[in-house]
N, C-alpha and C positions, 0 to 999 in steps of 0.2 A: 447379291447373287445374280448371276446371269441366267435367265430362263433359257430352256433348250430351244425356244422358238423365237428368240428376239434378235436375230442377226440383222443388223442394219446394213443392208446391201447398198451398192452405189446407186440403185434406182429408188424411186419413191415407193414406200411400202405402206401397207395398211393392215393393222392388226386390231381386231375389235376387242381383244382381251388384254391389251397392254396394261390397262388400269388394274386388272386383277393381279398381274405379276408385280406391279409397283406396290400394291397393298401387301402382297406376300413378302416382298423384300423388306418392307418397313417392319412387319411383325417379326420376321426372322432376325432383323437387327436388334429389336428389343429383346428377343430371346437370348441372343449372344451376350448383350450387355448385362442382363440379369445373371446369366451363368458366370461371367467373369467377376461380377460383384460378389456373388456367393463364394467363389473360390478365394477372392481377395480377403474376405472376412475370415475364412478358416485359416488362411496363412498368417494374417495379422494376429489372430487369437492364439495360434500356436507359438508364434514368435514372442508375444507378450507373456505368455505363460512360462516360456523358457527363461526370460529375463526378470521374472517376478513382477511384472507390471500389471496392476489390477484396475487402474483408472480407465473407465470407459469400456471395460470388457463386456459388461452387461449389454451396452448399446450395440457393440460389435456382434455379440451373440444373437440378439433379436433381429438385427439387420440381416445377418447371414441366414437365419431361419426363414424370415419373410421372403428374402430373395430366392431361396431354394424352393419354397412353395410356389412363388411366381414363375420360376423357371419351369416347374412341372406343368403349370397351367398353360403357359405360353407354348411349351412343346406340344401339348395336346392340340391347341388351336392351330398351330402352324402345320404340324406333320399329319394330323388326323383329319382336320377339317379343310384348311385352306389349300394345302399342296395338292390333294386329290382333285379338288374342284377345279383348280387352275390347270392341272394336267389334262383333265377331261376337255376343257376348252381348247387347249393346244392340239389335242388329238382330233377334235372336230375340225379345226382349221386345216390340219394335214389332209384329212379326207376330202374336205371341200375343195382344196386346191388340186388334189391329185385325181380324184374320181368324179368331180363335178357335183357333189352333193351340196345341200344347202342347210347344213346343220347349225351354222352360225347365222345370226341375223345379218351381220356384215361379213364381207369377204376377207381374203388374206392377200390383197394385191401387193406385189412387190416383195413379199416375204421370202419366197424361194426364187432362186436364179434360174428357174426352169419353166417359166411361163410360156415359152415357145413350144414346149413339148405337148403333144396331144393328150387329152384326158384319158386316163386308163391305168392299168396296173403297172405298166412300165414307168409312167411318170411318178407313181407312188414309190417305186423302187429308187428312182433317181433322187427324189426329194428326201427319202430316208437316208440315202448315201450322203447327201449334203448335210443333213442333221448330224449324222455320225461323224463325218469329217470335222465339222466345226467343234462339236462337243469334245471329241477325243483330243484335238490339238490344244484346246483351251485347258482341259484338265491336265494334260501333259505339261504345259507351261506352268501350271500352278503347283505341280508336284514338289519341286525342291523347297519352296517356301512352306507348303503345307506340312511336309515331312519334318523340316527343321522346327517349326513352331510347335507341332503336336508332340514331337519327341522330347523337346525341352520341357513342356508343360507336364507331360507324362512322368518324366524322371523326377522333376521337382516335387510334384504332388505325391509320387510314390515314396520319395525320401521323407516328406512330412508325415505321411501315413506310418512309415516305419518308426519315426521319432515318436509319434503319438502312441503307438503300440508299446514301445519300449518304456514309455513313461506312464503307462496305464491310462492314457486318454483314449479309451476304446472307441467311444462314439465319434470323436474327432478323427481317429485313425480310419474308421470305416467310411466316414464321409469323404475324406481325402482319397481313399482308395477308390470310392465310387467316381469321383471327379477324374482321377487318373485314367480309369477305364473309358470314360467318355472320350478323352482325347486319343487314346489308343484305338478305339473303335472308329473314330473319325478318320484316322490315318489309314486303317485297314480298308474301310469303305472306299476311300479315294483310290488307293492302289488297286483294289479289286475291280473298281469301275474302269480305271484306265486300261487294265489288262483285257477286260471284256470288250471294250470299245476297239482296242487295237486288233484283237482277233476278228471282230466283226468287220472292221475296215479292210483287213486283208482278204476276207471272204468277198466283199464287194469288188475289190480290185481283181481278184482271181476270176470272178464271174464276168466282169466287163472286158477283161483282157483275153478271154477264151475265144479263139477263132471259130470254134465249132458250136458255140451256144446259139440257139435259135431265138427268134423273137418270142415264140411261145414259152420257151424256158425262162426268158427274162421276165415275162409277165407273170408266170407261175411263181417265180422267186420274189416278186414284188410283195406279195402278201406275207410270205414266210420271213423275209428279212425284216420287214416292218414289225412283225410280231416279235422277233428276236430283239430288235432295238428297243421297242416299247417295254419288253420284259426287263431288259437291263436297266432302263430308267426307273421302272416301278420298284426295283430292289435297291436302287441307289440312294444313299443318304449323304452324299458328298455334294454340297452346293457349288455352283460355278461362281466365277468372279466377273462382275461387270467391268472392273478396272482392267483385268487381264485381257478381256475381249476388246475393249476400246483401244488398248495399246497394240493389239495384234490384228485387228480386223482388216487393215489394208493388206498386210502380208498374207493372211488367210484367204482373202478374196482373190488375190492373184494366184495363189496355189490352186484354189478350186477351179479357176478359169483354165489353168493348165491341165488339170485332171479332166475336165469336161472335153477339152480339145483332144487330148491324147486318146481317150477312150470313146470319142464320138457320141457323147451323151448330152 
């Protein structure tokens, strides 16, 4: 997963909380592996039952049960404990860079591409615009693959759930129905987040393109737009992709440079 504040710009950067994001990514990877293992066990068990295969079914059953419990534990660790803590560090870095606070022990040198702007609410606005631009474009590039994978898994698991219900495997059907909703919710979170970021980016562009907007209005909107962006992140459950970012960073850096020049920010 790509954290929302880990853009590697062309300049040297310094982020004191990179290690926290690395740990979060490792734990989230474990969470996904265990989820897929649990799903695989339910599918194998359903297929074996259909063909009358009994050898090893007890092992598959217990492995699936243990992996499901582990998934629940890892979900709590990642989403309830690690993610909020790392998000708080990222927010501190945004405030330090934009408003000159010293909430982090170390600074955020080279993180934003706006270090030439004076400290204040307008810099907060521009930094948030940069965050929104990169996050939205990465999520948009991820959407086709995310949609394809999650729709396939949703349909397959829903089919197995229906098969289990038809054959009176009620517990198996309910478990597979639960798994299918996991992937459906992932897709809906991703689509909803993309739409929210697209709307927010358009608001940024409208604000900066207005010839009548004053410096005071820009500063006032700095806090409001940051609040809207952070709220969108808080409700988002769709992780970003490091791989997509690495493949797109040169293109996105160039586009961001064009935007800065066009709107004089």
